[in-house]
C-alpha positions in Angstrom: -39.4 114.4 -153.7 -38.6 113.2 -157.2 -37.2 109.9 -155.9 -40.6 108.7 -154.7 -41.8 108.5 -158.4 -39.4 105.6 -158.9 -41.3 103.5 -156.4 -43.8 101.0 -157.7 -47.5 102.0 -157.2 -48.1 98.8 -155.1 -45.3 99.7 -152.7 -46.7 103.2 -152.3 -50.2 101.9 -151.7 -49.0 99.3 -149.2 -46.9 101.8 -147.2 -49.6 104.5 -147.4 -52.1 102.0 -145.8 -49.6 101.3 -143.0 -49.0 104.9 -142.4 -52.8 105.6 -142.2 -53.1 102.9 -139.6 -50.2 104.3 -137.6 -51.8 107.8 -137.8 -55.0 106.4 -136.3 -53.0 104.6 -133.5 -50.9 107.6 -132.7 -54.0 109.8 -132.6 -55.6 107.3 -130.1 -52.5 107.4 -128.0 -52.4 111.2 -127.9 -56.1 111.2 -126.8 -55.2 108.7 -124.0 -52.3 110.8 -122.9 -54.4 113.9 -122.7 -57.5 112.3 -121.1 -55.7 110.3 -118.4 -55.6 113.0 -115.8 -54.3 110.7 -113.0 -51.1 110.4 -114.9 -49.6 113.7 -116.0 -46.9 113.7 -118.7 -44.4 116.5 -119.4 -45.4 119.0 -122.0 -42.2 118.3 -124.0 -43.1 114.6 -124.3 -46.6 115.5 -125.4 -45.4 117.9 -128.1 -42.9 115.3 -129.3 -45.7 112.8 -129.8 -47.8 115.4 -131.5 -44.9 116.3 -133.9 -44.5 112.6 -134.6 -48.2 112.5 -135.7 -47.6 115.5 -138.0 -44.6 113.6 -139.5 -46.8 110.5 -140.2 -49.4 112.7 -141.9 -46.8 114.4 -144.0 -45.2 111.1 -145.0 -48.5 109.7 -146.0 -49.2 112.7 -148.2 -45.8 112.3 -149.9 -46.7 108.8 -150.8 -50.4 109.2 -151.8 -50.6 112.6 -153.5 -48.3 111.6 -156.5 -50.6 108.5 -157.0 -53.7 110.7 -157.3 -52.2 113.8 -159.0 -49.1 112.7 -161.0 -48.7 116.1 -162.5 -48.2 117.7 -159.0 -44.6 118.4 -158.4 -43.3 116.3 -155.4 -41.2 119.3 -154.3 -44.4 121.1 -153.4 -44.7 118.9 -150.4 -41.0 118.4 -150.1 -40.6 121.7 -148.5 -43.0 120.8 -145.7 -40.4 118.3 -144.6 -38.7 121.0 -142.6 -41.4 120.3 -140.0 -39.4 117.1 -139.1 -36.8 119.5 -137.5 -39.3 120.0 -134.6 -39.5 116.3 -133.5 -35.7 116.0 -133.9 -35.1 118.9 -131.5 -37.8 117.7 -129.1 -36.5 114.2 -129.1 -33.0 115.4 -128.0 -34.6 117.6 -125.4 -36.7 114.8 -123.9 -33.6 112.5 -123.8 -31.6 115.1 -122.0 -34.3 116.3 -119.6 -36.2 113.0 -118.8 -33.5 110.4 -119.5 -35.5 108.6 -122.1 -33.6 106.9 -125.0 -36.4 106.2 -127.4 -37.1 109.8 -128.5 -33.4 110.2 -129.4 -33.6 107.1 -131.6 -36.6 108.7 -133.3 -34.6 111.8 -133.9 -31.8 109.8 -135.5 -34.2 108.1 -137.9 -35.9 111.4 -138.7 -32.5 112.8 -139.9 -32.7 110.6 -142.9 -35.9 112.3 -144.0 -34.7 115.9 -143.7 -34.4 117.9 -147.0 -30.8 118.7 -146.6 -29.5 116.1 -149.0 -30.5 113.9 -151.9 -28.7 110.7 -152.8 -29.3 107.5 -154.6 -31.8 105.2 -153.1 -32.8 107.8 -150.5 -36.5 106.8 -151.1 -35.7 103.4 -149.5 -34.2 105.1 -146.4 -37.4 107.1 -146.3 -39.6 104.0 -146.4 -37.6 102.0 -143.8 -37.4 104.9 -141.5 -41.1 105.3 -141.5 -41.6 101.6 -141.1 -40.0 102.0 -137.7 -42.5 104.7 -136.8 -45.4 102.6 -138.0 -44.4 99.7 -135.6 -43.6 102.3 -132.9 -47.2 103.6 -132.9 -48.5 100.1 -132.3 -46.1 99.2 -129.5 -46.4 102.6 -127.7 -50.2 102.4 -127.9 -50.2 99.0 -126.3 -47.8 100.1 -123.6 -50.0 103.2 -122.9 -53.1 101.0 -122.7 -51.4 98.6 -120.3 -50.2 101.4 -118.1 -53.7 102.9 -117.9 -55.2 99.6 -117.0 -52.6 99.1 -114.3 -52.7 102.6 -113.0 -54.9 103.8 -110.1 -57.7 106.0 -111.2 -60.5 107.7 -109.3 -62.8 105.0 -110.4 -60.5 102.2 -109.3 -60.0 103.9 -105.9 -63.8 104.0 -105.4 -64.1 100.4 -106.6 -61.4 99.3 -104.2 -63.1 101.2 -101.3 -66.4 99.7 -102.1 -65.0 96.2 -102.3 -62.9 96.5 -99.1 -64.2 94.0 -96.6 -63.8 96.4 -93.7 -65.7 99.6 -93.0 -64.3 102.9 -94.3 -65.6 106.4 -93.7 -63.9 109.7 -94.5 -65.1 113.1 -93.4 -63.8 116.6 -93.6 -62.6 118.7 -90.7 -66.1 119.6 -89.7 -67.3 116.0 -89.6 -69.3 116.0 -92.9 -69.1 112.6 -94.5 -67.2 112.5 -97.8 -66.8 108.8 -98.5 -68.5 105.8 -96.9 -68.3 102.2 -98.3 -71.1 99.6 -98.2 -69.4 97.6 -95.4 -69.5 100.5 -93.0 -73.1 101.2 -93.9 -74.1 97.6 -93.1 -72.2 97.7 -89.8 -73.9 101.0 -88.8 -77.3 99.6 -89.7 -76.6 96.5 -87.6 -75.8 98.8 -84.7 -79.0 100.8 -85.3 -77.1 104.0 -86.4 -78.9 105.3 -89.5 -77.5 108.7 -90.1 -73.9 108.8 -91.4 -73.8 112.4 -92.6 -72.1 113.6 -89.5 -69.1 111.5 -88.7 -68.5 113.1 -85.2 -72.1 112.4 -84.2 -71.8 108.9 -85.4 -68.7 108.2 -83.3 -70.4 109.6 -80.2 -73.3 107.2 -80.8 -70.8 104.4 -81.1 -69.2 105.3 -77.8 -72.6 105.3 -76.1 -73.6 101.8 -77.3 -74.5 99.5 -74.3 -74.2 95.8 -74.1 -77.3 93.9 -75.1 -78.3 90.4 -76.3 -76.9 91.0 -79.8 -74.1 93.5 -79.1 -71.1 93.5 -76.8 -68.9 96.6 -76.5 -65.5 96.9 -75.0 -63.3 100.0 -75.0 -59.6 99.6 -75.8 -57.9 103.0 -75.3 -59.1 105.1 -78.2 -60.7 102.2 -80.0 -63.9 100.2 -79.7 -64.1 96.4 -79.8 -67.7 95.6 -80.8 -69.0 92.0 -81.0 -72.2 91.7 -83.1 -74.2 88.5 -82.9 -74.1 86.7 -86.3 -71.9 89.5 -87.8 -68.5 88.9 -86.2 -66.2 91.0 -84.1 -65.1 94.5 -85.3 -62.5 97.0 -84.2 -63.5 100.6 -84.7 -60.9 103.3 -84.7 -60.9 107.1 -85.3 -57.9 109.1 -86.6 -57.3 112.5 -87.9 -55.1 112.7 -91.1 -53.6 115.6 -92.9 -53.6 115.8 -96.7 -52.3 118.9 -98.4 -52.6 120.9 -95.2 -56.2 119.9 -94.8 -57.4 117.7 -91.9 -59.7 114.8 -92.5 -61.4 112.4 -90.2 -60.8 108.7 -90.9 -63.1 106.0 -89.3 -62.2 102.4 -89.9 -63.8 99.1 -88.9 -61.6 96.1 -89.2 -63.0 92.5 -89.0 -61.0 90.7 -86.3 -63.5 87.8 -85.8 -60.8 85.1 -86.2 -58.3 86.9 -83.9 -61.1 87.5 -81.3 -62.0 83.8 -81.4 -58.3 82.9 -80.8 -58.0 85.5 -78.0 -61.0 84.1 -76.2 -59.8 80.5 -76.6 -56.4 81.7 -75.2 -58.2 83.4 -72.3 -60.1 80.2 -71.6 -57.0 78.1 -71.8 -55.2 80.5 -69.5 -58.0 80.3 -67.0 -57.9 76.5 -67.2 -54.1 76.6 -66.7 -54.6 78.9 -63.7 -57.1 76.5 -62.2 -54.8 73.6 -62.9 -52.0 75.6 -61.3 -54.0 76.0 -58.1 -54.8 72.3 -58.1 -51.1 71.5 -58.7 -50.1 73.8 -55.8 -52.6 72.1 -53.5 -51.3 68.7 -54.7 -47.8 69.8 -53.9 -48.8 70.9 -50.4 -50.5 67.5 -49.9 -47.4 65.7 -51.1 -45.3 67.8 -48.7 -47.7 66.9 -45.9 -47.6 63.3 -46.8 -43.8 63.4 -46.9 -43.8 65.0 -43.4 -46.1 62.3 -42.1 -44.1 59.6 -43.8 -40.9 61.0 -42.2 -42.6 61.1 -38.8 -43.7 57.5 -39.2 -40.2 56.5 -40.3 -38.7 58.2 -37.2 -41.3 56.5 -34.9 -40.4 53.2 -36.5 -36.7 53.9 -36.0 -37.1 54.9 -32.4 -39.2 51.8 -31.8 -36.7 49.5 -33.4 -33.6 51.0 -31.7 -35.2 51.4 -28.3 -36.5 47.9 -28.5 -33.1 46.6 -29.5 -31.4 48.4 -26.6 -34.1 47.3 -24.1 -33.8 43.7 -25.2 -30.1 43.8 -24.7 -30.5 45.5 -21.3 -33.1 42.9 -20.2 -30.8 40.0 -21.1 -27.9 41.6 -19.3 -30.0 42.1 -16.2 -31.1 38.5 -16.2 -27.6 37.2 -16.4 -25.3 36.6 -13.4 -23.0 39.4 -14.4 -22.0 42.0 -11.8 -23.6 45.4 -11.9 -20.3 47.0 -12.8 -19.8 44.6 -15.8 -23.4 45.3 -17.0 -22.8 49.0 -16.9 -19.5 48.7 -18.8 -21.2 46.7 -21.5 -24.4 48.7 -21.8 -22.8 52.2 -21.5 -21.6 52.3 -25.1 -25.1 51.5 -26.3 -26.5 54.4 -24.2 -23.8 56.7 -25.5 -24.6 56.2 -29.2 -28.4 56.0 -28.7 -29.1 59.5 -29.8 -26.8 59.1 -32.8 -28.5 55.8 -33.8 -32.0 57.4 -33.6 -31.1 60.5 -35.7 -29.3 58.5 -38.4 -30.6 59.4 -41.9 -32.0 57.0 -44.4 -28.7 57.2 -46.3 -26.9 55.3 -43.6 -25.1 52.4 -45.1 -27.0 49.1 -44.7 -23.6 47.3 -44.3 -22.8 49.6 -41.4 -26.2 49.1 -39.8 -25.8 45.3 -40.1 -22.3 45.4 -38.6 -23.6 47.6 -35.8 -26.4 45.1 -35.0 -23.9 42.2 -35.0 -21.6 44.0 -32.6 -24.5 45.2 -30.3 -26.1 41.8 -29.9 -22.8 40.0 -29.4 -22.5 41.9 -26.1 -25.3 39.7 -24.7 -24.1 36.5 -26.4 -26.6 36.5 -29.3 -24.8 35.7 -32.5 -26.2 36.8 -35.9 -25.2 34.3 -38.5 -25.1 35.8 -42.0 -25.2 33.8 -45.2 -24.9 35.6 -48.5 -24.7 39.4 -48.9 -26.9 42.3 -49.0 -28.5 43.2 -52.4 -26.8 45.9 -54.5 -30.1 47.8 -54.7 -29.7 50.5 -52.0 -33.4 50.7 -51.0 -33.8 46.9 -50.8 -30.6 46.6 -48.7 -31.8 49.4 -46.3 -35.2 47.6 -45.8 -33.5 44.2 -45.3 -31.2 45.7 -42.7 -34.1 47.2 -40.8 -36.0 43.9 -40.9 -33.0 42.0 -39.5 -32.8 44.5 -36.6 -36.5 44.1 -35.8 -36.4 40.3 -36.1 -33.3 40.0 -33.9 -34.8 42.3 -31.3 -38.0 40.2 -31.2 -36.0 37.0 -31.1 -34.1 38.1 -28.0 -37.0 39.8 -26.3 -39.8 37.2 -26.8 -37.9 33.9 -27.6 -34.7 34.2 -25.6 -32.8 33.3 -28.7 -29.0 32.8 -28.7 -28.6 32.6 -32.5 -30.2 34.4 -35.3 -29.8 33.0 -38.8 -29.9 35.4 -41.7 -29.8 34.2 -45.3 -29.7 36.4 -48.4 -30.5 35.0 -51.9 -30.6 36.7 -55.3 -32.5 35.2 -58.2 -33.0 36.4 -61.7 -36.1 38.3 -61.0 -36.2 38.9 -57.2 -34.3 39.3 -53.9 -35.0 37.0 -51.0 -34.4 37.3 -47.2 -35.0 34.7 -44.6 -34.5 35.3 -40.9 -35.0 32.7 -38.2 -33.8 32.0 -34.7 -33.2 29.1 -32.2 -35.3 30.6 -29.5 -38.4 29.2 -27.7 -41.4 28.8 -30.1 -44.5 30.9 -29.2 -47.4 29.2 -27.4 -50.0 31.5 -28.9 -50.6 32.8 -32.4 -48.4 35.7 -33.3 -50.1 39.1 -33.1 -48.7 41.8 -35.3 -47.7 44.9 -33.4 -46.0 48.0 -34.5 -42.8 46.3 -35.3 -44.1 43.7 -37.7 -46.5 46.2 -39.2 -43.6 48.6 -39.9 -41.7 45.8 -41.6 -44.6 44.8 -43.7 -45.2 48.4 -44.8 -41.6 48.9 -45.9 -41.7 45.6 -47.9 -45.0 46.5 -49.5 -43.5 49.9 -50.6 -41.0 47.9 -52.6 -43.7 45.8 -54.2 -42.6 42.8 -52.2 -44.2 40.1 -50.0 -43.6 39.3 -46.3 -44.4 35.8 -44.8 -44.3 34.8 -41.1 -44.0 31.2 -40.0 -43.5 29.3 -36.7 -42.5 25.8 -37.9 -40.0 24.4 -37.0 -38.8 27.8 -35.7 -40.1 31.3 -36.0 -39.0 32.7 -39.3 -39.7 35.6 -41.6 -39.4 35.3 -45.4 -39.3 38.3 -47.7 -39.4 38.4 -51.5 -38.8 41.7 -53.4 -38.9 41.8 -57.3 -35.9 43.3 -59.0 -38.0 45.4 -61.4 -40.4 46.7 -58.7 -41.0 50.0 -57.0 -37.5 50.2 -55.8 -36.4 51.3 -59.3 
């Protein structure tokens, strides 16, 4: 190539050095492509890269030979440039076959070096075209090295198996061990299983392990849960896998210590919750029994109060000068609604109960004088009405009272009730019976206080806080 004689010697030396470096890099890359068996490349790509190496060698000779032997005709090597037709064709083939664009770009640049034409400054096209191939060899070698480091090799697979925290063992179809990692060896040693050459025999020994001080075994379907003292909890599993129509035995041991601790804590919590559930069930039964007893006591108190009221009215009527027919006419309504009064529920309106008391005792001439009004709190009103009935009954029966004075008072923090009568004062200290005890119990349930006095007349004073148990 006569045009190359016009280049300055320094330029030819510089580019020759670059081409020598690119030849070395391309050679290393070809060696990596051939030696890396885990990553097979198509033969067309391999031959394309080999033809690129031949082109770099030829380009180097075209630049260096005229420097050494100036009398050698450049055309002697010029004819060898027909070799560049091979990488051009291979580049187009690789692009069409494997959808890679870079080989096609190489083919386009190689067209400028083919011996079909000669034109002015063609030597510069030759240099700049080869400059691309020089940088290409650097970049492609770096990419190839990065791919090799990131690819999975047999060595990296073995290293991954050895570093795997769980136990791994693979055997062929006859049970002969092929691969076993250190973690599995340590586990088998902790279980006193020394021989791992026969995987089937090893699994049978695992299945026959009995519980001891250091080992606890639990079968889970086709798996084994083994707890080893000071070595954690492991789940052993056996599985047959098929690779390229060949069956292999896979034995795995997975560390599930953390999961096992959580499971046992959950079992312990579930047991505690179950015990608490039994206790709660017993408590509910006790509450139901207490409610039944409370209802029975409430019914006894109601029967006592109502019967006492009716008997007091009947006693007063019998002591009067009224005719028997008039007594029957007055007392008959009280006998008629006796059953209804006893079976009334606790939701009966306190106002209705107070009105009924006023009407019933008016039949015997006893007047209930009411000052104020019942509290708005339903429970307090109910208790106050029950207390008024008991006090009026006692006033008529024991003191022959003709008037009963009831006074309601509402303060900022409490409700008050005072009941007194104009009957005969007692000659002996008042002894609390069932009636007074019942009143006191109902008041105490509301968080209140009950006071009984006899001066100047018998009276009962009750105080119930507004923010007490009735809320």
